[in-house]
N, C-alpha and C positions, 0 to 999 in steps of 0.2 A: 506492498499500500504505499501509495506518497501521501507528499501531506499538500495543500494548495491551498493561498489565500489571498484573497482579490481588494485592492479597495479601488472604488468608482466614483468617480466628480468626486473628487476630496478639493475641488475648486483651490488647491496646493502644493505647485508642484516644485517645490525646494527642496534641496539638499535633506534640507533636516529630516523630510518627510518621508524621501527617499530611505535612510537610515533609520527611519523608526517603523517601516516596513520592514526593514531588513532582520531588525529585532525581532518585531512578531514573528517570518516567519520561522526563525529560528527555533523558537519553540516548539514547530513541529519537523525541528531535524529527526528529531528518532522513528518518523513514518519513513523518510525519505534519507537514510546517512550516506548518500553513493552521493551523487551533485547537489549545489543551488543553481535554479536560473530566476531572473527579477527580468520581467523587462515593463519600462513607462511609455505611455503615448499621451503625454500632458500631465490630468490628472488625475489618468487611470496608472494604478499598478498591477500589476497579474505577477503572482511570483511563487516557487514551484523548488519540494523538497522532492531526491527522488530516488525512490524505489527501486533499482532498471531490472524486469523480469525479463520485457522482451526487448528484442535489440539495446544487449544494454551498452556497447561501443558506440552508437550515434542516436539515440531516442531521450536526449536531455529536454528539457522545455524549461519555457513553455514551443510549440511551435508553431509551424506557420502556416500559409499557403503559399504561390508562389510565388507574389509582387509581396507579400509581407502584408497585406490588409486587412488580415483577418488574423488573431493571435485566442492562443487557446489555450488552459493550465489544465492538466488532468487530471485524479484520482480515481484507477482501473482501468480495467480489463477490458477490450470490446473483444471475444472471441468468435466475431462473424468478420471483422475487417479485413482478412482474403478475397471475401464473396464482398463484400462492401469496392473494395479495392476493384472489382470487375467491370462493377457497375458504374466507375470515374474514367475512363480511360482514352477521355481527355486532360488528365488530369498529371501533374508530374513528384510522386511522393522525394522529399526531404530527406526520412529512415524509416526505416521500416517496425518502427513503433507500432504498434498494432492502435492507439491512438491518434495518430497521424490525419485517420480519414475521416476527425468530426472537422473540422477545417475545414476539407473536401467540397462534405455533402451539404452544410451547410452553404459554399458558392454555389451547391446545384439545386436543394430544396429549399433552400432559407430555412424558418426554426419549425418545421413542423418534419423535420429529419428525421429524429429520435425516437420517435419508435422505432426506428430500422435497428437502430444499437443492438444488440444479443451480450451482453454482459453484465459488469457492476460498474460502475462511472458519478462519480461527483466534476461537473466542467466549470468557467464559466471563458466563458465568450463575448471576444473585444469585437469589434468592426470599426475598424481606424477611418471610416469611408465616411462615417456620420456619427462617429463615437457611439453608435447604441452599444445594447449586451444583453445579451441574456446566458442565463445560472439553470443549471441542471441536475436533477440527481435519480437514479437508477429507482426501477418501479419498488423493488419493495423497500428500498435503503439499508441497502447489505454495506457500500459506503455510508459513512460518517459524514457531516457539513449540519452547517450553523451561516444564518445568513442575520445581519445588525445595521442599529441604524445610530450614526453618530450627528451631535447637533447642529454639523458645521452642514447638513444636506448629501453629504456622503451615505455608501451603501459599504457594507463589508459582506466578505462571504472567508469561511474558512472552515478544513476539516478538522477542526475541534475547538470548543469554545475557549480555551487560553492564548487564540490564536487573534480575537475581536473582544474577548471580555472587557478590558481595559482601557477598550477608546470605544464605546458603542454606549450610548442610552442605551438601548432595548433592543434584545439580539434574541435571538431563538432555532429549535431545527429547521432545519429547512423539513419540509415534506417530503417524504417519498415519490413518487410516480411525477411526479411536478416541473413548471417550470419556469420562472422567473423572467417578462419580455420586461427591456427600459420600451420599448415602444408604446407595450401594451401599458404601461406606470403597477405591473400587478402579479400575480401566480395564476396559470391553470395547469389543470391536472392534465397529463397526457398520455396517463396510463387508466385504461377504462377496458380492464376484462370482464369479462357476462359475470364472473362469480363478483364482481365486487359491490354490486347493488344485490347483495344476498339472496338473493332467490334459490331457491333451493329444484338444483337439478334432478337430471331423470334421466341420462345415458345408463345402462346396462355395463356393472363393473367387465370387467374385460382385462386378468392376467399381465396377456402378456402387453395387450396396450403401452397398459403401466408399467413390466418393467421393463419394453423397448425403449420408452418414454425418457426412463430416468436413464439407462446406459449412454443413451445418447448426450444426457448430461453433463454425466459423471467426464464423458468421454471427450468434446471439446472442451473439457478446460485443463488437458494432461497438454494444453500451447504454454510452451514454457523456452525461455533458450539460459536456464539455472537450475539447479539443483533442488528438487522441492520432495516431498515423501505426504504421507494421510495422515490424520489424526487419529487412534484407536481405540478404546472405551474399552470398547469389545460387546458392549451394547447395540442394536440391534443397527442403529444409522446406523454409525461407524463403521460396525463389519462391513454393511453394504456398499459404503464410496470404497473399501480396502479391495473389496472382493474381486469387483467390479473394475477401479482401478489395476489391481492386477491382472486380473484377462486380457487387458485390452491394454496392456502395456508398452508390448515387444508393438514391432514397427512404427513405435509413433518416432517423432522430433524429438521428443527428450531421450528418449532410448538409447537412439542412437548416439548422443550428446553424453550422458550420464547411466546409459547399462538400464539393460532386465529389470531388475532386483528390485523390489517396491523399498523402500524403510518407511516402518511405521515409528509414533511414538505415543508415549502414554505417561501419565501424570497420578501420583493419589500417596496417601501414605501407603505406610508398608502394611501390608495384608488386604489391602484397599479390597472390596468386588470388582474394582475395572481392573484392578494391577487384574488377579486371575484371570477373567474371562479376557483379558487382550492377549496376553500369553494364549494365550488358547486358542484367539481367534488365526495370531502370528503366526504360530507353528502349524495352522491346519493350512494357511495361505503362503506359506514359506516367505514372511517377511523378513527382511533382518531388523530385530524389534527393539528398539530402542526405550527402558522402562527407566520412568525417574522418581525418586522418591521423595516425599517433601514434609515436613515433621508438622504440630499446630503450629509453633513455635511460627517456622521460615514462616508460615501461611500470616499468621500474625504480622511478624516483625515487619511484615507488606503491607499490608493492611490501606497504610497513606501515598505508600507508590500508587499502589493500586486504582485509591478513589483519586487521584490526581491522573493517572493517564485514563481511567475509562468515564472521569464527569458525569458521578451518578452516583443517590446515598440510595437510593434503590435494594433492600438490604438481598434478594433474591441475586441482579446483577454482583454484587458485592464477592455474593459467597462460592459465585463457582467462578465470577472473571481470575479469583487471586489461582488456583492452580492452574489454569490458564494461560499468568501472566508468566509465572513460576515454569511453565514449563515450556513457555516460549520463546526465555531466554536460551534455557537450553538449545532450544533447538538450532537456534541464528548462530549457536557459539561453533558447533559444528557442522558449517559453512552452509545452514541449509535455508529458503530462500520467501521458500514456498510452502505452503503444505491446505490437502483440500480435510475440509470436515463436517461435518453430517448434521450443521444446524436449519432447521426449517420445517425437519419430519414431522415432531410430533404435532402441531401449528397445523400441518395439511392434514394429517389424519388422524386429527382427536387421539393423540398416542398418550399426554397428562392423565395419569392416574383419575383425578378426577372426573373425567369423561365418563365413566364407569357408569355415574348418577343421570346424566344425562336424560331429559326425563323424555322425548321423540329424536327422528332423527332430523326435523324440523332445529331446533335449541342446540343439536348438534352443528349442525350444518353452522347456523350465526355465526355458534361462539368461534367455529373456526375460520373463518370470514374475518371476525374481531383478532383474536391473536393473531392472523397472519399479519392485518395494518398494525398493528402493532409493535412489530419484530422490531425496529428500527430501534426502540427503546429501551429493550430487552436482550434476547440473544442476537442479535446482528452489532446491535452498540457493542456485548462486550466483545464478543468472536472480531468483529475489526479493530476497537480498543486496544484489545493484550495481547493481540500477535503486535501491533504496527509499534508500540509501544516497544518493540526490543529491534525493528526494519523488516517487519518477517512478513508475508500475503494471505490470507486465507480465503478456498477460494469455498463457498457451501454452493454444492449444486443441486437440494432439493426445491433452492431459490431460485429456479431456471422458468426464464419466462415459461416456455411449452411445456416443463412439464406442471407446473401451477395450474395451466391449462387446462392438462390432463385429468389433472385430479383432483382439483377442485370442480372439474364437471361430471363426476361420476353422483349416480344417487348415493344422497349419502344412508340412506340405510344396510350396505354394503361397508358402513365403516360404523355404525355402532357393536359396542358391544356388548358382547351374547354370552354371559361363563355357561347359560345350559347348550346353548348347540358350542362350545367350542372356541369361541372369537375372544377374545383377546384385547388387549389396544394392539388396534394397529392393525386389526388382521390382516386385511387384505395388502396390504403393504409386502407383509411375511408371507400371502399366497401366492404372491406376484412373483416371489423367488424361492417355491418353496419348488425345486425340479431336481424330481430322485436322477435323473437319469445325468447329471451335473450339476451336483449342488457347486451348491453359490457358498452354505454356510455348512455348520455340523447342527443340529436339529435341535440342538435344546440354546443354541446361540442364537437362534430363529426366530423361538419361540422369550425370549429370554424375557419378564418384567419392566417393562418402560424403566427405569433410575435417573433423576437429574440429576448432571452432572456434578453438585454444587454432594449430593448424599453420593453417589458411585464412586469417588473420593477416597471413602472412610467416613461415614454413619459419624466417628469423634469429632468430625472438620468443623461442623456445626454446632453442635456440642461445646467445643471446643469455645467458640466464638460466642456464641451464648455466655458462659461462662467467665471470660474474656471486660467483657463488657459490661457486666454484674460487679466486678472489682472499679468497672469507673465512672457506673451509672449508679448515679446516692437513686435510692426514691424516694426524697427531698428535688431532686432533680425532674425527677417523672412526671412529680406533681406539679411544674409550673412547667410542662414542656409546652403546653397549647398555649401559651403568654411570648417562649422566648421563641418557638416554629408553628407559626399558626399557619402559614401553608403546606398541607402535608406533613400532618402535628406527627414526629414518634409513639407509637402505642408498647415501641418494647425496648427493651435497655443499649438492646444491639443499634435497632434502629437510630436510636438518639446517638447511642458513639458517634455510629457513621455520619450522620449528619453535621457533629461538630466539627469533624475536619474539613465535607466537604465548602462548609460552609468558610474554612480558613483559607481554602485554596480559593473558592469564587465565590466572593461575600454578599453579589451583586441578587435585586428581587429576580432580574433576568430569568439568572442562571437557575435559581431552586424552581422557578418555575418553569423549568424545562425537563423536570424530572417525573414521569406521570407518577401518579397513587393511587388510592382505593383497600379496599380489602379484597385479597386474594385467601385461598385456601388452596395449595400445589400448585400456586402459578397459574391458578384461573385469569378471569377478568373479575372485574364485582359485580355483573349482572349471575355466573354461572355461581357466585356464592347461594345464591339462592335456591341451585334446585337441591339442600340440603338443609334442611334447620339447623344439624348440632353440628356444622361449619361454621358458624355468625361465634361457636365459644372455643375455635379452636383455628384460629387464620392464622396460617404461617405459609413462606410460601413454598415449603417444603415439600416433596412428596411423603414423603414419611408420615405430613401430617391430614392423606387421606386414613381417616379411621377406617378399617374396615377392608381396602383393598389393596394399599399395599403388602405385601409381606412382611419386615420391620416398620409397622407403623405404629407409632408413638404409641404410648400404655398406658389409657384413659384416665390411672388413676395416678401414674408416677409422673415429675416433669419432665420438661423435654430436656433439660439440661443434665444429663445423667450419664456417671458419674461424676461423683462432687468437683469442681472445682484444683482444687489440689491434686488432687489426681492426675483429673488432663494434663494439665500445665505443669506440669513435675514429672509426668512418664512424656516426656521428646529427645530425642536426639538435635544437637546443635544444628549437622551437617547433615548440606544434601547430599544423598547418594546418587549416583550413577551408572547404573552399569548394561551391556552393550552383547546378549551374546552370540 
């Protein structure tokens, strides 16, 4: 992932302003440690911090059309760039970068070209002929992007909050699937798939159609000029990504450059469910497997860095981001710059355990739509920023536009969880890859119960976080929480602890408003909490809060912080261990 920063229409083209833009752009250097670029045209500045994945030698940004009248700074990957180049026979490209097509597409098609892009992206394009500009973000919000407004009338755009929060009067998350046009003076949604209306689809379930769609989504993400691997937790989603990648790697350009043996990566507390399952899947697939261990203390020590990088105080996001943040650092140290991951499946197929309580197919489908629309605030934010903190790119094939269209067009009756018929969560996805003649995965992995990442890395991780927060947040502090934090008031000591850290880094009101709130059970939306009256007394984003569903659910009679604080915090080893079988 790269880092982009744009300052548009600031009425100040002084050297001091250029120095300020450079200073703010450097706050994003972790996202793109390979090269920096800055283009200035009058009172408009486009800055870029590059992570070189495609054409590392010549793809530095900002990028231009032939006469340099169109300038673009981009964060992302355009997987269909070779096909798009064929549609531009009269254009000359300066680089082999996948993002080089954007300026030329704009020349040919104007602002209507964005839906032609197949990939993940955030970009700012400046047309110097009339000083107009457009800003756009990918369909689901896989890449992070913020927009802000300054008192001088200027507009700021940044990959992260930290690039603009100190210089804008107001800022907010740039909505996914949207375009900002200076000519029109506002936002409009360019991504308009059939599922967005939340109308109930009726297409019959076809496992082979679903399988082909997902295989295609994975295969197109093997486009790379640098070493890569897969994140492998041993759960269904990451295991399918690894299996398909291993099957199709041979014969790709990546294989000719880096070899045909796939590398896989997993992180967890010693003895955690994910480590065991991931090792079994890696052995089955024959990957070169890298297993990273961390301790509860390692994670606690990293919390401040994690919150600074992921820019949220959402509890479940911080819980899951911390192990991913630690793992990303280890992966980058091995020389790997890109990984393929399994985010998005649970939102599309209703994989979270609370979906067991969906009262009917209509509610089930509408909840999946709500979850997909909110991904940019949760799992996409986590995957993007936890890895980008160390200059590592994460690609997510489940959020492929074409695959989402196929999966979300299935009659949700086929996604419903029916235990009496042997249909567990994500049954349709599991069935699509249940191939007796050429198995993708061992049966017990294919049908392993859903584990949220923050649970699967080791149950004592969450318990340890709660215990640590209890040491630092008093009952008296909680009594005053609503006065201190009237917006999204923390209701637990863990949430209060994270909020105080966030406010130190990002004290502006716009920053706190950029984080979503509301009741949640096992990662549900607030609407889905209504499915079970008992849930309102057990609100926690952990999958183990799904009482009566998770095989290791919290005991109703036992506090969730167990074992005791001293046992958790004393029983740690202070060094991260790494083993590569």
